[in-house]
C-alpha positions in Angstrom: -29.6 4.3 40.8 -30.9 2.4 37.8 -28.5 3.1 34.9 -28.9 3.1 31.2 -28.6 -0.4 29.6 -28.2 -1.6 26.0 -30.5 -4.6 26.3 -32.4 -3.7 29.5 -34.8 -6.7 29.4 -31.9 -9.2 29.2 -29.5 -7.3 31.6 -32.1 -6.9 34.3 -33.7 -10.4 34.1 -34.7 -11.7 37.6 -32.4 -14.3 39.0 -34.8 -17.2 38.7 -35.6 -16.5 35.0 -31.9 -15.9 34.3 -31.0 -19.3 35.7 -33.7 -21.0 33.6 -32.3 -19.2 30.5 -28.8 -20.3 31.5 -29.8 -24.0 31.8 -31.4 -23.8 28.3 -28.2 -22.2 27.0 -26.1 -25.0 28.5 -28.2 -27.6 26.9 -28.1 -25.8 23.5 -24.3 -25.4 23.8 -23.8 -29.0 24.7 -26.0 -30.2 21.8 -24.0 -27.9 19.4 -20.6 -29.4 20.4 -21.9 -33.0 20.4 -22.6 -32.5 16.7 -18.8 -32.8 16.1 -16.8 -36.0 16.4 -13.9 -34.4 18.2 -16.1 -33.2 20.9 -18.1 -36.4 21.2 -14.7 -38.2 21.9 -13.6 -35.8 24.6 -17.1 -35.8 26.2 -17.5 -39.5 25.9 -20.8 -40.7 27.3 -22.2 -37.2 28.0 -25.7 -36.5 26.6 -27.8 -33.4 26.7 -30.4 -35.1 28.8 -27.8 -35.4 31.6 -28.2 -31.7 32.3 -31.3 -31.6 34.5 -30.1 -28.6 36.7 -27.5 -25.9 36.4 -25.4 -27.7 39.0 -25.0 -30.7 36.6 -22.7 -28.5 34.4 -19.9 -29.0 37.0 -19.8 -32.7 36.2 -18.5 -32.0 32.7 -14.7 -32.2 32.2 -12.5 -29.1 32.1 -11.1 -27.8 28.8 -7.5 -26.6 28.8 -5.4 -24.3 26.7 -3.2 -27.2 25.8 -6.2 -29.0 24.2 -7.0 -25.9 22.2 -3.4 -25.6 21.1 -3.3 -29.3 20.1 -6.5 -28.8 18.1 -4.8 -26.1 15.9 -6.1 -25.0 13.5 -9.7 -26.3 13.4 -9.7 -29.5 15.4 -12.4 -28.3 17.9 -14.3 -26.0 15.6 -18.0 -26.6 15.5 -19.0 -25.3 12.1 -18.0 -26.2 8.5 -15.0 -24.3 7.1 -17.3 -22.4 4.6 -19.2 -20.8 7.6 -16.0 -19.3 9.0 -16.2 -15.6 8.4 -12.8 -14.8 9.9 -10.3 -15.9 12.5 -8.5 -14.4 15.5 -5.6 -15.9 17.3 -4.0 -15.8 20.7 -0.7 -14.0 21.3 0.9 -16.9 23.2 4.6 -17.3 22.9 4.9 -21.1 23.3 3.5 -24.0 21.3 0.7 -23.6 18.7 -1.4 -20.5 19.0 -5.1 -20.8 19.9 -7.1 -20.1 16.8 -10.7 -19.0 17.2 -13.0 -19.2 14.1 -15.9 -16.7 14.0 -19.1 -17.1 12.1 -21.3 -14.2 11.2 -23.4 -14.9 14.2 -20.3 -14.8 16.4 -19.3 -11.4 15.1 -22.8 -10.2 15.8 -22.7 -11.6 19.3 -19.4 -9.9 20.0 -20.8 -6.6 18.9 -23.8 -7.0 21.2 -21.9 -7.8 24.4 -19.4 -5.0 23.7 -22.3 -2.6 23.2 -23.5 -3.7 26.7 -20.1 -3.0 28.1 -19.9 0.5 26.6 -23.3 1.5 27.9 -22.4 0.0 31.4 -19.4 2.5 31.3 -21.7 5.4 30.5 -20.7 5.6 26.9 -23.2 6.6 24.2 -23.8 7.8 20.7 -22.4 11.3 21.4 -19.1 10.0 22.4 -15.8 9.8 20.4 -14.1 6.5 21.1 -10.3 6.2 20.4 -9.3 2.6 20.0 -5.7 2.0 20.9 -5.3 -1.8 20.9 -4.0 -3.3 17.7 -6.2 -4.4 14.8 -5.2 -7.8 13.5 -5.1 -11.3 14.9 -5.3 -9.8 18.4 -9.0 -9.5 19.3 -8.9 -6.2 21.2 -9.2 -3.6 18.4 -12.0 -5.2 16.6 -14.1 -5.9 19.7 -13.9 -2.3 20.8 -14.7 -1.2 17.2 -17.8 -3.4 16.8 -19.3 -2.3 20.1 -18.7 1.4 19.5 -20.2 1.2 16.1 -23.2 -0.7 17.5 -24.0 2.1 19.9 -23.5 4.8 17.3 -20.4 6.5 18.7 -17.8 8.1 16.6 -14.9 5.7 16.2 -11.2 6.7 15.8 -9.6 3.3 15.0 -6.0 4.3 15.3 -4.7 1.0 16.7 -1.5 0.5 18.7 1.5 2.8 19.0 2.2 6.3 17.6 1.5 7.9 20.9 2.3 11.4 19.7 -0.4 11.0 17.0 -2.7 9.5 19.6 -2.5 12.6 21.7 -2.9 14.9 18.8 -6.0 13.1 17.6 -7.4 13.0 21.1 -7.2 16.8 21.3 -8.2 17.7 17.7 -11.1 15.2 17.4 -12.4 15.7 20.9 -11.9 12.1 22.0 -14.0 11.4 25.1 -13.4 7.6 25.5 -10.0 5.8 25.5 -10.1 2.1 24.8 -6.9 0.3 25.5 -4.8 -2.3 27.3 -4.3 -1.5 31.0 -0.8 -0.1 30.9 -1.1 2.0 27.7 -2.2 5.1 29.7 1.2 5.0 31.3 2.8 5.4 27.9 0.4 8.3 27.1 1.4 10.1 30.3 5.1 9.5 29.6 4.9 10.9 26.0 2.9 13.9 27.2 5.6 14.7 29.8 8.4 14.3 27.2 6.6 16.5 24.7 5.1 18.9 27.2 1.7 18.2 25.8 -1.1 19.9 27.7 -3.3 17.1 29.0 -5.8 19.8 30.1 -6.6 20.3 26.4 -8.2 16.8 26.2 -11.9 16.0 26.7 -11.3 12.5 27.9 -13.8 11.4 30.5 -13.8 7.5 30.3 -11.1 4.9 29.9 -12.1 1.3 29.3 -9.0 -0.9 30.0 -8.2 -4.6 30.1 -6.1 -7.4 28.7 -3.5 -7.1 31.6 -3.7 -7.4 35.4 -3.8 -3.9 36.9 -3.9 -3.0 40.5 -6.3 -0.6 42.3 -3.3 1.7 42.9 -2.5 1.8 39.1 -6.2 2.5 38.5 -6.1 5.4 40.9 -3.0 6.8 39.2 -4.5 6.7 35.7 -7.7 8.3 36.9 -5.8 11.1 38.7 -3.3 11.8 36.0 -5.7 11.6 33.0 -8.8 12.9 34.7 -10.9 10.0 33.6 -13.2 7.3 35.2 -11.8 3.9 34.4 -13.7 0.7 33.7 -12.2 -2.8 33.9 -13.2 -5.0 30.9 -12.5 -8.7 30.7 -12.4 -11.3 28.0 -9.8 -13.3 26.0 -9.3 -14.7 22.6 -10.7 -18.0 23.6 -14.0 -16.5 24.8 -14.3 -14.4 21.6 -12.4 -11.3 22.8 -13.2 -8.5 25.2 -16.9 -8.3 26.2 -17.2 -11.2 28.7 -17.9 -8.5 31.4 -17.2 -5.1 32.8 -17.6 -3.1 36.0 -20.2 -0.3 36.2 -20.3 3.1 37.9 -21.2 1.4 41.2 -17.8 -0.2 41.4 -19.3 -3.3 42.9 -17.8 -5.9 40.7 -17.5 -7.0 37.1 -20.9 -7.8 35.5 -20.7 -11.1 33.5 -23.4 -11.5 30.8 -24.9 -14.8 32.0 -27.1 -15.2 29.0 -23.9 -15.6 26.9 -21.3 -17.0 29.4 -21.2 -19.4 32.4 -18.6 -18.4 35.0 -17.5 -20.7 37.8 -14.8 -20.3 40.4 -13.0 -23.4 41.5 -10.1 -24.5 43.6 -7.2 -24.4 41.2 -5.7 -27.6 42.7 -8.7 -29.8 43.1 -11.1 -28.3 40.6 -13.9 -28.3 43.2 -16.3 -25.3 43.3 -15.3 -22.5 45.7 -18.0 -20.8 47.8 -19.0 -17.4 46.8 -16.6 -14.8 48.2 -13.6 -17.2 48.2 -10.8 -16.8 45.6 -10.2 -19.5 43.0 -9.6 -20.1 39.3 -12.2 -18.7 36.8 -13.8 -21.3 34.6 -15.7 -20.0 31.5 -18.2 -21.6 29.2 -19.8 -20.0 26.2 -23.5 -20.4 25.5 -23.9 -18.5 22.2 -20.6 -18.9 20.4 -20.8 -21.1 17.2 -17.3 -21.4 15.8 -15.4 -22.4 18.9 -17.6 -23.0 21.9 -16.0 -23.4 25.3 -17.2 -26.0 27.7 -15.7 -25.3 31.2 -12.5 -23.7 30.0 -9.7 -23.2 32.6 -8.6 -19.6 32.2 -6.0 -19.6 35.0 -7.3 -16.2 36.1 -7.9 -15.7 39.8 -11.1 -14.0 41.1 -14.1 -14.6 43.3 -17.8 -14.3 43.0 -18.8 -11.1 44.8 -22.6 -11.2 44.4 -25.6 -12.8 42.6 -27.9 -10.1 43.9 -29.0 -7.1 41.7 -26.5 -4.3 41.5 -27.3 -0.7 42.3 -27.2 0.0 38.6 -30.2 -2.4 38.1 -28.3 -5.2 36.4 -29.0 -8.6 37.8 -26.2 -10.7 36.3 -23.4 -12.4 38.4 -20.7 -10.0 39.6 -17.0 -11.1 39.9 -14.2 -9.4 41.7 -11.6 -7.8 39.5 -9.0 -10.4 38.4 -6.3 -10.7 41.0 -3.7 -12.5 39.0 -3.1 -15.8 37.2 -2.3 -19.2 38.6 0.6 -19.5 36.1 1.8 -15.9 37.0 2.5 -16.7 40.7 6.2 -16.4 41.4 7.8 -18.7 44.0 11.0 -17.3 45.4 12.8 -19.1 48.2 9.5 -20.6 49.4 7.6 -17.2 49.2 4.6 -17.0 46.8 3.6 -13.7 45.4 2.1 -12.0 42.3 3.5 -9.1 40.3 0.4 -7.1 41.0 1.2 -7.1 44.8 4.6 -5.5 44.1 2.9 -3.0 41.8 0.5 -1.9 44.6 3.3 -1.4 47.1 5.5 0.4 44.6 2.8 2.9 43.7 2.1 3.7 47.3 5.6 5.2 47.6 5.9 8.9 46.8 8.4 9.5 44.0 8.1 6.0 42.5 7.1 5.6 38.9 4.7 3.1 37.6 7.2 1.2 35.4 9.0 -1.8 37.0 10.4 -5.3 36.2 10.9 -8.3 38.4 14.0 -10.2 37.3 14.7 -13.7 38.6 18.0 -15.5 37.9 20.7 -17.6 39.6 23.4 -16.1 41.7 27.0 -17.3 41.1 26.7 -19.7 44.0 23.6 -21.3 42.4 20.9 -19.8 44.7 17.8 -17.9 43.4 18.3 -14.2 43.0 15.4 -11.6 42.9 16.0 -8.1 41.5 13.4 -5.4 41.4 14.1 -2.8 38.7 12.1 0.3 39.0 11.9 3.8 37.6 11.7 6.7 40.1 11.9 10.4 40.2 14.5 12.6 42.0 14.6 12.2 45.7 13.0 8.7 45.8 16.2 7.0 47.0 16.3 9.0 50.2 12.8 8.4 51.6 10.8 6.2 49.2 13.3 3.4 48.8 13.6 2.6 52.6 9.8 2.7 52.8 9.4 0.3 49.8 12.0 -2.1 51.2 10.2 -2.1 54.6 6.8 -2.7 52.9 8.1 -5.6 50.8 9.6 -7.2 53.8 6.6 -6.7 56.1 3.8 -7.4 53.6 5.3 -10.0 51.3 8.3 -11.3 53.3 10.6 -10.3 50.4 14.0 -8.6 50.5 14.9 -8.2 46.8 17.8 -6.3 45.4 16.4 -3.0 44.2 17.8 -1.1 41.2 16.5 2.4 40.9 16.5 3.7 37.3 15.6 7.0 35.7 12.4 7.4 33.8 12.5 5.6 30.4 15.4 3.2 31.2 13.2 0.1 31.4 12.5 -1.0 27.7 8.9 -0.4 26.6 7.3 -3.4 25.0 5.2 -2.7 21.9 2.1 -4.4 23.4 1.6 -5.7 26.9 4.1 -4.6 29.5 6.7 -7.2 30.4 6.7 -7.2 34.2 8.6 -10.5 34.9 11.8 -11.7 33.4 12.7 -15.2 34.6 16.2 -16.4 33.7 16.4 -19.3 36.1 
């Protein structure tokens, strides 16, 4: 099934030609950064001529988030200040933020890769796209906006919050595509229940979601309750925002646009390449960004390469597995390692359990670590669902947390990304 594409020639380029183009992009990106003194210092001794094959890229040093923070505001920027058209900034809570300066070409590049993502999700000019991430220093809203305008869709740029109004506009304007962070559909469903809003009056058919880790079980819940097909989009402030890649209707992995980005998967401890199919840390380089290029940036996201073969949709670019978690999100409790997404999956498999939860870590009075799972559930869950959840946590994850069952709405709702872990240790 060959699907529609925004830039068909680029998206379906044969592997050999794509790898030649990638090598040329690597050389161009390296030449660009070596034009700045700060980059010449951190890449001491590296020259463009050192890149004879694509494999030579792995010999360059990693770039870390701490380096980007330390370079605030423009220490690693690669264009003069008068070429900076605008800036976006990370939402990090510690240290300096990561500031990303955009040139006019960067904004154009962003719109182009987002247009590819929309078309991969089956979205076109006849659609009405409601954009629910915030517009501001956060990249989400603008990225979705540029891509939707590029393909000629009608845009409803409402931004974050005001969920009652969101529902009204979805109904009255005939919204067909919801763009948002991964947990926002949960808030939409919650407000619809509270206000007895008829979800059957909506024309939604597609939801493009990202910015947070979300399990297959949460994906299934959103699709079932909203009557949509979901698409998982990836990207971050450092890479220029959403648009790094997206899955397609084949559900066979996330297509990464290799003519714009180089993605590697490495062992998070040693930094050595992981074989295709094995999980590791995602490393991203940008080939066409001007303001703040990335050379082997450590994202801390965990994934694996699924395939380098053509997809059933006709696209030939590298496909990654959905992001599994983050190396810095792994929780260690009494010698047991686990990720919040694993608890989310087990929780959503229990009838009567709601999708809202929090993992609270603190110290017991005697000084030992204490793990509390706070979850919202519907009537009757405690009788059957709670014992099943306790058994699943013990058998699958070797965890026996204290579980506090709450009524719907009792866990505080964050204005942006959901707060799933509270560590008070």
